[in-house]
C-alpha positions in Angstrom: -10.8 30.8 -27.3 -7.0 30.1 -28.4 -6.5 27.7 -31.2 -3.4 26.2 -31.0 -1.0 24.7 -33.7 -0.9 21.0 -34.2 1.7 18.7 -35.7 1.9 14.6 -36.1 2.0 12.1 -33.0 4.6 10.0 -35.4 5.8 9.6 -38.9 3.9 8.3 -41.7 4.9 6.9 -45.3 3.3 6.5 -48.6 4.5 4.7 -52.0 3.0 5.0 -55.2 3.3 5.8 -58.7 3.1 9.6 -60.0 0.0 9.9 -62.2 1.7 12.2 -64.9 5.1 10.6 -64.7 4.4 7.1 -64.1 7.5 6.8 -61.8 7.4 5.6 -58.4 7.7 7.9 -55.6 8.0 7.5 -51.6 6.8 10.2 -49.1 7.7 10.3 -45.5 5.8 12.5 -43.1 7.4 13.7 -40.1 6.4 15.8 -37.0 7.9 19.1 -36.9 8.2 21.9 -34.1 5.8 24.6 -33.4 6.5 27.3 -35.8 8.1 25.5 -38.2 5.5 25.4 -40.9 4.8 23.4 -43.8 8.4 21.9 -45.5 9.1 19.5 -48.4 12.3 17.9 -48.3 14.3 16.1 -50.5 15.0 12.6 -49.3 18.2 12.7 -51.8 19.7 15.8 -50.2 18.1 16.8 -46.9 19.6 20.4 -47.6 17.1 21.1 -50.2 14.1 22.2 -48.9 11.0 24.1 -49.8 9.0 26.4 -47.2 5.7 26.1 -48.0 4.2 30.1 -48.0 7.5 31.3 -49.2 7.8 29.9 -52.7 5.1 30.6 -55.8 4.1 27.4 -57.7 5.2 27.3 -61.0 2.8 27.5 -64.2 2.2 23.9 -65.0 -0.4 21.7 -67.2 -2.8 19.7 -64.7 -0.8 19.7 -61.7 0.5 22.1 -59.0 4.5 21.9 -59.3 6.9 23.6 -56.9 10.5 24.6 -57.2 13.1 25.9 -54.4 15.1 28.1 -56.6 18.1 25.7 -57.3 16.8 23.3 -59.6 14.7 20.9 -57.4 11.2 20.5 -58.5 8.5 18.5 -57.2 5.0 17.8 -58.7 1.6 17.1 -58.3 1.3 18.1 -54.6 -2.2 19.3 -54.3 -3.8 16.2 -52.8 -1.3 16.1 -50.1 -1.5 19.9 -49.6 -5.4 19.7 -49.2 -5.1 16.8 -46.7 -2.8 18.9 -44.6 -4.7 22.0 -45.0 -7.8 20.2 -44.5 -7.1 18.5 -41.2 -5.6 21.6 -40.3 -2.0 20.4 -39.6 0.3 23.6 -39.1 3.9 22.0 -38.7 4.7 19.0 -40.7 7.9 18.0 -42.8 7.0 15.9 -46.3 10.2 14.2 -47.2 10.1 12.8 -50.9 12.1 10.3 -53.0 11.3 11.2 -56.4 10.0 14.1 -58.4 6.2 13.6 -58.1 4.1 12.8 -55.2 2.4 9.7 -55.5 -1.4 9.9 -56.7 -2.6 6.8 -54.9 -6.7 6.6 -55.5 -6.3 9.9 -57.0 -8.0 12.0 -54.2 -6.7 13.2 -50.7 -8.8 10.4 -48.8 -6.0 7.5 -48.5 -3.5 10.3 -46.6 -6.4 12.0 -44.7 -7.1 8.1 -43.0 -3.5 7.3 -42.4 -3.1 11.0 -40.6 -6.2 10.4 -38.4 -5.0 7.3 -37.7 -1.7 8.5 -36.6 -3.2 11.3 -34.4 -2.1 14.8 -33.8 -0.1 16.7 -30.8 -1.4 19.9 -29.7 1.3 22.1 -29.6 2.0 25.3 -27.4 2.1 28.3 -29.8 -1.3 29.8 -31.0 -2.3 28.8 -34.7 -1.9 31.6 -37.0 -4.5 32.5 -39.7 -4.3 34.7 -42.8 -7.1 37.0 -44.5 -6.8 39.7 -46.9 -7.0 43.3 -45.8 -9.6 43.9 -48.3 -11.4 42.2 -51.2 -9.0 40.8 -53.7 -10.3 38.9 -56.9 -8.5 37.3 -59.7 -10.0 37.0 -63.2 -9.2 34.8 -66.8 -12.0 36.1 -68.8 -10.6 33.8 -71.8 -11.3 30.7 -69.9 -14.4 32.3 -67.9 -12.4 31.6 -64.5 -12.8 33.9 -61.3 -11.6 33.9 -58.1 -12.8 36.1 -55.1 -11.6 36.7 -51.8 -13.2 38.5 -49.1 -11.6 39.1 -45.7 -12.9 37.3 -42.5 -15.6 39.4 -40.6 -16.2 40.4 -36.8 -18.5 38.0 -35.0 -20.0 38.0 -31.5 -16.7 36.9 -29.9 -13.8 38.3 -32.0 -12.8 37.7 -35.8 -14.6 34.7 -37.3 -12.0 32.2 -38.2 -13.4 30.2 -40.4 -13.2 29.6 -44.3 -16.4 29.8 -46.2 -16.6 28.4 -49.7 -18.7 29.0 -52.6 -17.5 26.9 -55.5 -19.2 26.3 -59.1 -18.0 24.3 -62.2 -18.9 24.0 -65.7 -17.0 21.4 -67.7 -19.0 22.1 -70.9 -20.0 18.1 -70.9 -23.3 16.6 -71.7 -22.3 14.2 -68.9 -21.0 16.5 -66.2 -24.0 19.3 -65.3 -23.0 22.5 -63.8 -22.9 22.6 -60.4 -22.0 24.5 -57.2 -20.8 24.0 -53.6 -21.4 25.9 -50.5 -19.5 25.1 -47.2 -18.2 26.4 -43.9 -15.0 24.2 -44.1 -14.3 21.9 -40.9 -12.2 18.9 -40.7 -15.4 16.6 -40.3 -17.0 18.0 -43.8 -13.6 17.7 -45.4 -13.1 14.3 -44.5 -16.6 13.5 -45.6 -17.7 15.5 -48.2 -14.3 16.7 -50.2 -11.1 14.3 -49.6 -12.8 11.5 -51.1 -13.3 13.2 -54.6 -10.8 11.8 -57.3 -9.1 13.6 -60.1 -10.9 12.9 -63.5 -10.3 13.1 -67.1 -11.8 12.7 -70.5 -10.6 9.9 -72.4 -10.5 12.1 -75.9 -7.8 14.0 -74.1 -5.4 11.3 -73.3 -3.5 11.0 -76.4 -2.5 14.7 -76.3 -1.5 14.4 -72.2 0.5 11.4 -73.2 2.1 13.5 -76.1 3.4 15.8 -73.5 4.6 13.5 -71.1 1.5 13.7 -68.7 -1.1 11.0 -67.5 1.8 8.4 -68.2 0.5 6.8 -64.8 -3.1 7.4 -65.2 -5.4 4.2 -64.8 -8.8 3.4 -63.6 -7.7 2.9 -60.2 -6.5 6.5 -59.9 -8.8 8.4 -62.2 -12.5 9.1 -63.1 -12.5 8.1 -66.7 -15.1 10.3 -69.2 -15.7 9.1 -72.4 -18.3 10.5 -75.1 -20.8 7.9 -73.5 -20.3 8.8 -70.2 -18.5 7.7 -66.9 -16.5 4.6 -67.2 -15.8 4.5 -63.1 -18.7 4.5 -60.6 -18.4 7.9 -58.8 -18.4 8.5 -55.3 -20.8 11.6 -55.9 -22.9 12.7 -58.1 -20.9 15.5 -58.4 -17.4 14.3 -57.9 -15.8 16.5 -60.6 -16.8 19.8 -59.0 -15.9 18.4 -55.4 -12.5 17.6 -56.8 -11.9 20.8 -58.2 -12.6 22.2 -54.8 -10.3 19.7 -53.4 -7.5 20.9 -55.8 -8.2 24.5 -54.8 -7.9 23.6 -51.2 -4.5 22.1 -51.8 -3.4 25.2 -54.0 -4.6 27.5 -51.1 -2.4 25.5 -48.5 0.6 27.0 -50.3 0.0 30.4 -48.3 1.7 28.3 -45.7 -1.2 29.4 -42.9 -4.5 28.9 -42.8 -6.9 30.8 -44.7 -10.0 32.5 -43.2 -12.8 34.6 -44.6 -14.9 33.9 -47.8 -13.7 32.4 -51.0 -16.0 32.3 -54.1 -14.5 30.7 -57.0 -15.9 29.1 -60.5 -13.6 27.3 -63.3 -10.4 27.4 -61.4 -7.2 25.3 -62.3 -3.9 25.5 -60.7 -2.0 27.7 -62.6 -4.7 30.1 -62.1 -5.1 29.4 -58.3 -1.0 30.2 -57.9 -2.1 33.9 -58.4 -3.5 33.7 -54.6 0.0 32.6 -53.5 1.8 34.9 -55.5 -0.4 37.9 -54.1 0.7 36.6 -50.7 4.2 36.3 -51.3 4.9 39.4 -53.5 2.3 42.0 -52.2 2.3 41.2 -48.5 0.7 44.6 -47.5 -2.5 43.1 -48.8 -2.8 40.5 -46.4 -2.8 40.1 -42.6 -1.8 37.6 -40.3 -4.0 36.8 -37.4 
């Protein structure tokens, strides 16, 4: 069955503070024509744009940051990107006032709820997927990080256009046991099981983050806080921290610009580490195939 591209039925607006800058930002999500892709646009200068899938994110601490190459930089885009990818949106303009996406409640859920309320328009063009031609892997032995992607496989009706996830997290904390998640990604699963998971942080790390200009907007309203005595907030899931790491990974994989299919097996990943997948796609396109 042919899967078609989709965009929003109408525009949406979000406003809030950035978790790292502490400054207010405004996002406007706008419908976009078929085959136009995911585009970030500077509200102050509409000519400044970033085409997702054509830019490698910067190496940055504790967030996904992207730059158009001419000085315009926006940060903490991962939760919005996860919402776009998790809902299977192919074409959208995200216009931003400010330098950081609003954190809202620390998850993708507020974005997801509003986008589902607005609804989607099915477009005439066929949806495009990507998968590696051969298995690819990325390793960081110092931090015990790993990410493996194996190509989509044939099934009875052709190539399997689904994304299978196998994620493991270990935070070296007595309050957060090592745990793993295995999913076949779908819109409903993303909305119910992944999108609500909030960003989290250890209170003992806060002075270091503040010193480096980070976490200026962090609060109990947008961050799950862990102290030496345990969790300060009530958790949405027992393994909320692991689910949020998977949410971050999905947001970073959305920066490929097309829906990834195949199997992703990952452990202890972080934003800078995840960026290697996008770098591989952009710098070595011969290793990838568009379906």
